[in-house]
Legacy VTK file of the C-alpha trace (Angstrom):
# vtk DataFile Version 3.0
C-alpha trace
ASCII
DATASET POLYDATA
POINTS 273 float
-0.137 -0.014 0.141
1.538 3.382 -0.947
2.028 6.241 1.624
-0.702 8.344 0.205
-3.314 5.440 0.658
-1.696 4.927 4.109
-2.252 8.876 5.007
-5.677 8.775 3.941
-6.565 6.110 6.193
-4.872 7.571 8.812
-6.950 10.428 8.137
-10.298 8.889 7.958
-9.652 7.234 11.492
-8.493 10.632 12.815
-11.707 12.430 11.598
-13.918 9.670 12.966
-12.646 10.326 16.478
-13.271 12.832 18.918
-11.294 15.549 19.001
-10.430 18.455 21.989
-11.027 21.802 21.121
-7.522 22.955 21.663
-4.407 21.101 20.451
-1.424 21.955 22.740
2.113 21.835 21.887
5.537 22.350 24.052
8.378 24.204 22.775
11.918 25.679 23.820
11.780 28.731 26.123
12.981 30.823 23.212
10.072 30.001 21.084
6.291 31.106 20.976
3.990 28.236 20.935
0.504 28.812 20.627
-2.410 26.280 20.801
-4.432 25.332 17.779
-8.099 25.999 18.082
-9.061 23.704 15.207
-12.738 24.940 15.148
-15.117 27.683 16.971
-12.758 30.719 16.332
-15.545 32.452 14.693
-17.014 33.148 18.036
-13.900 34.841 19.282
-12.941 36.180 16.046
-16.255 36.973 14.057
-14.611 39.292 11.361
-13.365 37.170 8.521
-12.828 37.491 4.757
-14.962 35.030 2.484
-13.548 33.219 -0.501
-15.613 32.089 -3.157
-14.855 28.702 -4.321
-14.691 28.153 -8.158
-17.342 25.313 -9.201
-17.235 23.180 -12.303
-19.510 21.203 -14.341
-16.589 18.487 -15.251
-15.261 16.010 -12.612
-11.844 16.299 -11.756
-9.783 13.197 -12.582
-8.518 12.822 -8.840
-11.985 12.051 -7.549
-12.076 8.236 -7.514
-15.576 7.890 -5.995
-18.643 9.787 -5.688
-21.924 9.628 -3.799
-24.661 7.950 -5.204
-27.891 9.752 -6.549
-26.074 12.967 -7.521
-28.475 14.836 -10.043
-26.671 17.980 -10.710
-23.171 18.262 -9.193
-20.616 20.847 -9.405
-17.266 20.204 -8.604
-14.460 22.422 -6.662
-11.227 21.967 -4.974
-9.740 23.327 -1.666
-5.695 23.353 -1.273
-4.859 23.376 2.391
-1.183 22.795 4.134
2.309 23.652 3.410
2.759 25.790 0.185
5.335 23.302 -1.219
2.965 20.523 -0.856
-0.430 21.293 -0.205
-3.165 19.145 0.653
-6.081 18.566 -1.954
-9.956 18.586 -0.829
-12.476 17.969 -3.365
-15.917 19.473 -3.062
-19.079 18.719 -4.753
-22.512 20.515 -4.428
-25.201 19.086 -5.927
-28.194 21.384 -6.605
-31.004 19.800 -8.893
-33.525 22.518 -9.920
-36.463 22.566 -7.640
-34.850 20.444 -4.919
-32.767 21.398 -1.493
-28.780 21.532 -2.635
-26.546 19.029 -0.979
-22.659 19.666 -0.036
-20.248 16.679 -0.068
-16.562 17.118 1.047
-13.485 14.920 0.734
-12.261 15.824 4.427
-9.611 13.110 4.402
-8.408 14.392 0.847
-8.242 10.763 -0.447
-10.456 11.588 -3.510
-13.062 9.151 -2.363
-16.134 11.551 -1.205
-17.961 7.901 0.231
-16.016 7.536 3.304
-15.949 11.018 4.931
-18.177 12.068 7.816
-21.331 14.159 6.595
-20.346 17.740 5.657
-22.237 20.024 8.134
-25.322 21.722 6.112
-28.508 23.235 7.228
-30.853 26.085 5.361
-30.599 29.586 7.358
-33.677 31.098 8.749
-34.066 33.513 5.998
-34.326 30.588 3.610
-32.015 31.841 0.830
-28.698 30.817 2.390
-27.461 27.421 3.544
-24.631 27.268 6.323
-21.982 24.626 6.742
-18.246 23.472 6.643
-16.444 20.269 7.570
-13.056 19.526 9.337
-10.212 18.807 6.942
-7.324 16.405 7.814
-4.264 18.738 6.842
-0.824 17.161 6.806
2.162 18.538 7.784
4.945 16.390 6.939
4.234 13.344 9.029
2.271 15.329 11.545
-1.650 15.535 10.803
-3.646 18.435 12.144
-7.671 19.145 12.127
-8.767 22.280 10.491
-12.344 23.385 10.407
-13.542 25.178 7.336
-16.704 27.261 7.243
-18.708 27.360 4.164
-22.004 29.100 2.941
-24.099 28.684 -0.373
-26.087 31.937 -1.183
-29.098 30.863 -3.685
-29.728 33.575 -6.532
-32.215 32.263 -9.179
-30.632 29.184 -10.981
-27.378 30.112 -9.647
-25.601 30.755 -6.510
-22.110 31.180 -4.739
-20.448 28.689 -2.617
-18.010 30.483 -0.225
-15.786 29.298 2.359
-13.724 30.977 5.468
-11.369 29.901 8.103
-12.873 28.664 11.542
-9.394 27.659 13.271
-6.613 29.553 14.526
-3.693 29.683 16.548
-4.304 30.958 20.186
-2.361 31.901 23.467
-0.079 34.396 24.746
2.867 36.197 23.818
5.208 38.475 25.842
6.352 42.161 24.217
7.825 44.861 26.052
7.969 42.767 29.306
4.176 42.362 29.295
2.059 39.316 28.453
-0.494 39.699 26.088
-3.293 37.233 24.846
-2.968 36.633 21.054
-4.356 35.146 18.336
-2.459 33.818 14.687
-4.893 33.659 11.866
-5.078 32.466 8.285
-7.583 34.591 6.571
-6.315 33.472 3.225
-7.551 29.666 4.315
-4.203 28.200 2.831
-3.367 26.422 5.838
0.034 27.834 5.714
0.743 30.900 8.419
3.581 32.061 6.681
3.759 34.624 4.568
0.895 34.092 1.860
2.325 36.821 -0.694
-1.473 37.680 -0.629
-1.447 41.563 0.194
-5.423 41.610 0.644
-5.192 38.759 3.221
-1.971 38.326 4.736
-1.644 35.858 7.971
-1.868 37.936 11.205
-0.824 37.848 14.681
-3.484 39.718 16.705
-2.848 40.818 20.236
-5.211 42.043 22.679
-3.323 45.210 23.370
-6.116 47.055 25.209
-6.947 43.911 27.431
-10.405 44.086 26.673
-10.488 40.357 25.999
-11.347 40.844 22.109
-9.124 40.907 19.170
-9.565 43.719 16.556
-7.372 42.926 13.299
-7.736 46.783 12.122
-5.962 48.044 15.310
-4.295 44.894 16.911
-3.418 42.937 13.780
-0.025 42.592 12.613
1.144 41.036 9.214
3.489 38.336 9.883
5.707 39.711 7.292
6.087 43.057 8.559
7.658 44.597 11.631
5.458 46.127 14.762
6.015 48.361 17.415
4.815 47.661 20.858
5.787 49.543 23.971
8.486 51.220 22.142
10.018 48.036 20.784
10.038 46.836 17.042
9.578 43.281 16.638
9.859 41.072 13.583
8.386 37.384 13.427
11.012 34.870 12.469
11.044 31.201 11.778
7.283 30.873 11.519
6.284 26.805 10.841
3.905 26.426 8.059
1.290 25.021 10.665
1.776 27.992 12.955
2.976 25.686 15.646
6.195 28.177 16.516
7.667 31.235 15.652
10.286 33.550 17.265
9.520 37.096 18.191
12.642 39.096 17.637
13.917 42.656 18.299
14.371 44.531 15.206
16.760 47.172 14.339
14.288 48.696 12.132
11.975 51.506 13.723
8.316 51.571 13.195
5.657 53.586 14.952
4.282 52.625 18.054
0.885 50.589 18.056
-1.787 52.404 19.941
-4.411 49.990 21.279
-8.128 50.495 20.703
-9.524 52.770 23.657
-11.775 51.137 25.789
-15.526 52.400 25.942
-15.978 55.131 28.768
-17.906 53.715 31.483
-19.995 56.317 33.585
-19.432 56.199 37.073
-22.973 55.374 38.855
-24.103 57.563 41.542
-25.697 56.263 44.832
LINES 1 274
273 0 1 2 3 4 5 6 7 8 9 10 11 12 13 14 15 16 17 18 19 20 21 22 23 24 25 26 27 28 29 30 31 32 33 34 35 36 37 38 39 40 41 42 43 44 45 46 47 48 49 50 51 52 53 54 55 56 57 58 59 60 61 62 63 64 65 66 67 68 69 70 71 72 73 74 75 76 77 78 79 80 81 82 83 84 85 86 87 88 89 90 91 92 93 94 95 96 97 98 99 100 101 102 103 104 105 106 107 108 109 110 111 112 113 114 115 116 117 118 119 120 121 122 123 124 125 126 127 128 129 130 131 132 133 134 135 136 137 138 139 140 141 142 143 144 145 146 147 148 149 150 151 152 153 154 155 156 157 158 159 160 161 162 163 164 165 166 167 168 169 170 171 172 173 174 175 176 177 178 179 180 181 182 183 184 185 186 187 188 189 190 191 192 193 194 195 196 197 198 199 200 201 202 203 204 205 206 207 208 209 210 211 212 213 214 215 216 217 218 219 220 221 222 223 224 225 226 227 228 229 230 231 232 233 234 235 236 237 238 239 240 241 242 243 244 245 246 247 248 249 250 251 252 253 254 255 256 257 258 259 260 261 262 263 264 265 266 267 268 269 270 271 272
């Protein structure tokens, strides 16, 4: 049995088991190690960048087995993981005229869409949008991690748009200028690689809760991983980021950039008694 089939079997078994919401790693003291929250980050970081998935009428050659009774399938493909060797996941949207659309996701990435957990899929209360997603088994070399991707389908006449966005992130704490902050490392490009994606519109971000309000504000507190940033008068650069975001280093930089100003906390009117 070749290595790809072995990895697919491992992925199928992996996705079938119950997974904790956080996957924790341990590293050297000079490294920043953030925990993987493989799903549910939307509740903590509701801002996101939707990406439309291209759907085609022609079945890709990489699909080896399809669910039965497909009536009007359209095919798409996601790639997640290290940019040098990304994992491939096929998506099938079956939308026969006059019938409810169905979503199928090749979550283990083996090309067989009959051996995966059912994709999450439900109609919204408004009735014009379907909400769903899937947890994908993503390989980083020999390491396999789950990453949950949210999806939604907006019905528009005889056509529609299937979009997706990240529901995973790395979470934990970082120390900047001798102060400890809560932080989130995000991948809004949904490429599964937390290094510089090369996409200026959606770089991977380290979002730091600078004002301590328990929320993360990408506009005011988000720092692209490929650019220096200043907190507390010290400029830092992110170095040695691993593709999975499991570790990186915060290095004092010789470059000088403006100090980051945390979002002002709302004024709380003092009660009179």
